[in-house]
MOPAC internal coordinates of N, CA, C and O (Angstrom, degrees):
PM7 1SCF
backbone

  N    0.0000 0     0.00 0     0.00 0    0    0    0
  C    1.4318 1     0.00 0     0.00 0    1    0    0
  C    1.4816 1   115.23 1     0.00 0    2    1    0
  O    1.2310 1   124.49 1   136.68 1    3    2    1
  N    1.4440 1   108.98 1   -43.32 1    3    2    1
  C    1.5330 1   113.08 1  -178.74 1    5    3    2
  C    1.5393 1   115.66 1   -63.89 1    6    5    3
  O    1.2310 1   124.30 1   142.58 1    7    6    5
  N    1.3796 1   109.35 1   -37.42 1    7    6    5
  C    1.5270 1   111.81 1   179.90 1    9    7    6
  C    1.4924 1   112.81 1   -70.80 1   10    9    7
  O    1.2310 1   120.41 1   145.53 1   11   10    9
  N    1.2888 1   116.83 1   -34.47 1   11   10    9
  C    1.4830 1   120.87 1   172.10 1   13   11   10
  C    1.5157 1   114.74 1   -60.43 1   14   13   11
  O    1.2310 1   122.07 1   138.56 1   15   14   13
  N    1.3555 1   113.64 1   -41.44 1   15   14   13
  C    1.5047 1   117.27 1   179.55 1   17   15   14
  C    1.5091 1   110.33 1   -65.60 1   18   17   15
  O    1.2310 1   121.84 1   137.09 1   19   18   17
  N    1.3710 1   114.08 1   -42.91 1   19   18   17
  C    1.4226 1   121.29 1  -178.14 1   21   19   18
  C    1.6098 1   106.71 1   -64.13 1   22   21   19
  O    1.2310 1   120.11 1   135.58 1   23   22   21
  N    1.2408 1   117.39 1   -44.42 1   23   22   21
  C    1.5122 1   120.11 1   179.74 1   25   23   22
  C    1.4731 1   111.88 1   -58.47 1   26   25   23
  O    1.2310 1   121.78 1   138.27 1   27   26   25
  N    1.3978 1   114.19 1   -41.73 1   27   26   25
  C    1.4467 1   119.67 1  -177.81 1   29   27   26
  C    1.5091 1   110.80 1   -65.16 1   30   29   27
  O    1.2310 1   121.53 1   136.96 1   31   30   29
  N    1.3515 1   114.67 1   -43.04 1   31   30   29
  C    1.4704 1   120.28 1   177.29 1   33   31   30
  C    1.4997 1   112.11 1   -59.53 1   34   33   31
  O    1.2310 1   119.00 1   135.75 1   35   34   33
  N    1.3525 1   119.51 1   -44.25 1   35   34   33
  C    1.4965 1   122.46 1   180.00 1   37   35   34
  C    1.5121 1   106.37 1   -63.45 1   38   37   35
  O    1.2310 1   120.73 1   133.81 1   39   38   37
  N    1.2793 1   116.21 1   -46.19 1   39   38   37
  C    1.4840 1   116.81 1  -177.22 1   41   39   38
  C    1.5134 1   111.54 1   -62.42 1   42   41   39
  O    1.2310 1   117.54 1   144.07 1   43   42   41
  N    1.2606 1   122.29 1   -35.93 1   43   42   41
  C    1.4061 1   125.16 1   178.57 1   45   43   42
  C    1.4565 1   113.85 1   -70.50 1   46   45   43
  O    1.2310 1   120.22 1   148.01 1   47   46   45
  N    1.4021 1   117.18 1   -31.99 1   47   46   45
  C    1.3976 1   122.38 1   178.60 1   49   47   46
  C    1.5426 1   105.86 1   -70.82 1   50   49   47
  O    1.2310 1   119.73 1   135.00 1   51   50   49
  N    1.2043 1   118.12 1   -45.00 1   51   50   49
  C    1.4548 1   124.33 1  -179.44 1   53   51   50
  C    1.5831 1   110.85 1   -58.34 1   54   53   51
  O    1.2310 1   122.48 1   134.65 1   55   54   53
  N    1.4223 1   112.85 1   -45.35 1   55   54   53
  C    1.4469 1   115.21 1   175.71 1   57   55   54
  C    1.4706 1   114.66 1   -65.28 1   58   57   55
  O    1.2310 1   121.08 1   145.24 1   59   58   57
  N    1.3916 1   115.55 1   -34.76 1   59   58   57
  C    1.3910 1   115.82 1   176.28 1   61   59   58
  C    1.4939 1   114.37 1   -63.76 1   62   61   59
  O    1.2310 1   119.66 1   137.36 1   63   62   61
  N    1.3268 1   118.24 1   -42.64 1   63   62   61
  C    1.4141 1   126.32 1   175.37 1   65   63   62
  C    1.5543 1   112.68 1   -53.75 1   66   65   63
  O    1.2310 1   122.25 1   131.83 1   67   66   65
  N    1.4055 1   113.30 1   -48.17 1   67   66   65
  C    1.4939 1   118.75 1  -177.67 1   69   67   66
  C    1.5597 1   104.93 1   -67.18 1   70   69   67
  O    1.2310 1   118.42 1   135.13 1   71   70   69
  N    1.2770 1   120.62 1   -44.87 1   71   70   69
  C    1.5136 1   121.55 1  -178.10 1   73   71   70
  C    1.4381 1   114.25 1   -66.97 1   74   73   71
  O    1.2310 1   119.67 1   144.07 1   75   74   73
  N    1.3620 1   118.23 1   -35.93 1   75   74   73
  C    1.4372 1   122.91 1   177.73 1   77   75   74
  C    1.4101 1   115.56 1   -69.92 1   78   77   75
  O    1.2310 1   121.69 1   142.31 1   79   78   77
  N    1.3791 1   114.37 1   -37.69 1   79   78   77
  C    1.5218 1   119.42 1  -176.87 1   81   79   78
  C    1.5984 1   111.68 1   -87.76 1   82   81   79
  O    1.2310 1   122.17 1   153.81 1   83   82   81
  N    1.3846 1   113.45 1   -26.19 1   83   82   81
  C    1.4875 1   119.69 1  -174.02 1   85   83   82
  C    1.4204 1   115.79 1   -98.29 1   86   85   83
  O    1.2310 1   120.95 1   139.45 1   87   86   85
  N    1.4882 1   115.79 1   -40.55 1   87   86   85
  C    1.4161 1   117.91 1  -175.78 1   89   87   86
  C    1.4960 1   110.16 1  -139.41 1   90   89   87
  O    1.2310 1   119.91 1  -108.02 1   91   90   89
  N    1.3293 1   117.78 1    71.98 1   91   90   89
  C    1.4358 1   126.02 1  -173.22 1   93   91   90
  C    1.5221 1   112.23 1   -66.41 1   94   93   91
  O    1.2310 1   119.23 1   147.69 1   95   94   93
  N    1.3563 1   119.08 1   -32.31 1   95   94   93
  C    1.4477 1   119.64 1  -176.70 1   97   95   94
  C    1.5248 1   111.45 1   -91.78 1   98   97   95
  O    1.2310 1   119.18 1   145.94 1   99   98   97
  N    1.2800 1   119.18 1   -34.06 1   99   98   97
  C    1.4459 1   123.78 1  -168.50 1  101   99   98
  C    1.5955 1   111.00 1   -70.76 1  102  101   99
  O    1.2310 1   121.34 1   133.81 1  103  102  101
  N    1.3047 1   115.04 1   -46.19 1  103  102  101
  C    1.5103 1   118.41 1  -169.20 1  105  103  102
  C    1.5261 1   109.80 1  -126.09 1  106  105  103
  O    1.2310 1   118.45 1  -153.45 1  107  106  105
  N    1.3074 1   120.56 1    26.55 1  107  106  105
  C    1.5090 1   120.46 1  -175.03 1  109  107  106
  C    1.4171 1   117.01 1   -51.76 1  110  109  107
  O    1.2310 1   121.06 1   130.86 1  111  110  109
  N    1.4209 1   115.58 1   -49.14 1  111  110  109
  C    1.4816 1   119.96 1  -172.89 1  113  111  110
  C    1.5982 1   108.61 1   -72.27 1  114  113  111
  O    1.2310 1   119.41 1   146.61 1  115  114  113
  N    1.2314 1   118.74 1   -33.39 1  115  114  113
  C    1.4998 1   122.04 1   179.85 1  117  115  114
  C    1.5859 1   107.81 1   -69.65 1  118  117  115
  O    1.2310 1   121.40 1   138.89 1  119  118  117
  N    1.2242 1   114.93 1   -41.11 1  119  118  117
  C    1.4958 1   121.45 1  -178.76 1  121  119  118
  C    1.5195 1   112.49 1   -62.90 1  122  121  119
  O    1.2310 1   120.97 1   139.32 1  123  122  121
  N    1.3705 1   115.74 1   -40.68 1  123  122  121
  C    1.4574 1   119.80 1  -179.24 1  125  123  122
  C    1.5108 1   109.48 1   -72.96 1  126  125  123
  O    1.2310 1   118.83 1   147.95 1  127  126  125
  N    1.2399 1   119.84 1   -32.05 1  127  126  125
  C    1.4900 1   120.37 1   176.38 1  129  127  126
  C    1.5238 1   107.42 1   -70.58 1  130  129  127
  O    1.2310 1   117.47 1   142.97 1  131  130  129
  N    1.3225 1   122.42 1   -37.03 1  131  130  129
  C    1.3540 1   120.64 1   177.01 1  133  131  130
  C    1.5820 1   109.90 1   -67.64 1  134  133  131
  O    1.2310 1   120.83 1   144.49 1  135  134  133
  N    1.3278 1   116.01 1   -35.51 1  135  134  133
  C    1.4534 1   115.95 1   178.72 1  137  135  134
  C    1.5073 1   110.25 1   -65.59 1  138  137  135
  O    1.2310 1   118.30 1   144.53 1  139  138  137
  N    1.3163 1   120.85 1   -35.47 1  139  138  137
  C    1.4634 1   122.91 1  -178.62 1  141  139  138
  C    1.4840 1   109.18 1   -69.35 1  142  141  139
  O    1.2310 1   120.51 1   139.31 1  143  142  141
  N    1.2585 1   116.63 1   -40.69 1  143  142  141
  C    1.5617 1   120.28 1   174.52 1  145  143  142
  C    1.5252 1   111.16 1   -57.28 1  146  145  143
  O    1.2310 1   120.57 1   133.25 1  147  146  145
  N    1.3338 1   116.51 1   -46.75 1  147  146  145
  C    1.4977 1   123.58 1  -175.95 1  149  147  146
  C    1.5221 1   105.18 1   -63.45 1  150  149  147
  O    1.2310 1   119.48 1   133.80 1  151  150  149
  N    1.3232 1   118.60 1   -46.20 1  151  150  149
  C    1.5158 1   119.76 1  -176.94 1  153  151  150
  C    1.4957 1   109.38 1   -65.07 1  154  153  151
  O    1.2310 1   117.73 1   137.06 1  155  154  153
  N    1.2946 1   121.93 1   -42.94 1  155  154  153
  C    1.4350 1   128.59 1   171.18 1  157  155  154
  C    1.4684 1   112.18 1   -49.12 1  158  157  155
  O    1.2310 1   119.34 1   128.91 1  159  158  157
  N    1.3481 1   118.87 1   -51.09 1  159  158  157
  C    1.3347 1   128.81 1  -175.28 1  161  159  158
  C    1.5107 1   113.06 1   -62.15 1  162  161  159
  O    1.2310 1   121.96 1   137.47 1  163  162  161
  N    1.3820 1   113.86 1   -42.53 1  163  162  161
  C    1.4847 1   122.06 1   178.11 1  165  163  162
  C    1.5459 1   107.83 1   -69.59 1  166  165  163
  O    1.2310 1   120.13 1   137.99 1  167  166  165
  N    1.2528 1   117.35 1   -42.01 1  167  166  165
  C    1.5502 1   118.09 1   179.93 1  169  167  166
  C    1.4509 1   111.04 1   -65.18 1  170  169  167
  O    1.2310 1   117.76 1   139.14 1  171  170  169
  N    1.3202 1   121.87 1   -40.86 1  171  170  169
  C    1.4412 1   126.02 1   175.15 1  173  171  170
  C    1.5436 1   108.84 1   -56.15 1  174  173  171
  O    1.2310 1   119.50 1   126.87 1  175  174  173
  N    1.3109 1   118.56 1   -53.13 1  175  174  173
  C    1.4385 1   123.28 1   174.28 1  177  175  174
  C    1.5282 1   115.92 1   -48.26 1  178  177  175
  O    1.2310 1   121.89 1   129.00 1  179  178  177
  N    1.3569 1   113.99 1   -51.00 1  179  178  177
  C    1.4005 1   121.72 1   179.22 1  181  179  178
  C    1.5714 1   112.48 1   -60.89 1  182  181  179
  O    1.2310 1   120.82 1   135.93 1  183  182  181
  N    1.3321 1   116.04 1   -44.07 1  183  182  181
  C    1.4170 1   122.35 1  -178.29 1  185  183  182
  C    1.5333 1   108.89 1   -66.19 1  186  185  183
  O    1.2310 1   119.60 1   135.89 1  187  186  185
  N    1.2824 1   118.37 1   -44.11 1  187  186  185
  C    1.5729 1   123.62 1  -178.95 1  189  187  186
  C    1.5807 1   105.30 1   -66.30 1  190  189  187
  O    1.2310 1   118.70 1   154.19 1  191  190  189
  N    1.2802 1   120.08 1   -25.81 1  191  190  189
  C    1.5303 1   121.57 1  -179.64 1  193  191  190
  C    1.5127 1   110.21 1    74.46 1  194  193  191
  O    1.2310 1   119.39 1  -155.55 1  195  194  193
  N    1.2877 1   118.77 1    24.45 1  195  194  193
  C    1.4851 1   122.02 1  -179.42 1  197  195  194
  C    1.5933 1   112.03 1   -93.52 1  198  197  195
  O    1.2310 1   120.10 1   180.00 1  199  198  197

């Protein structure tokens, strides 16, 4: 479960970078929501120590 959560977080960060650099006006709000989810997933992984 921990590896899957970490993988999802990394994928979301990569998608955020692509969206932020490639399409800043079109999907700005959605991209920032994805970034927040990714950061929360990483923090949860760090807190759990897995």
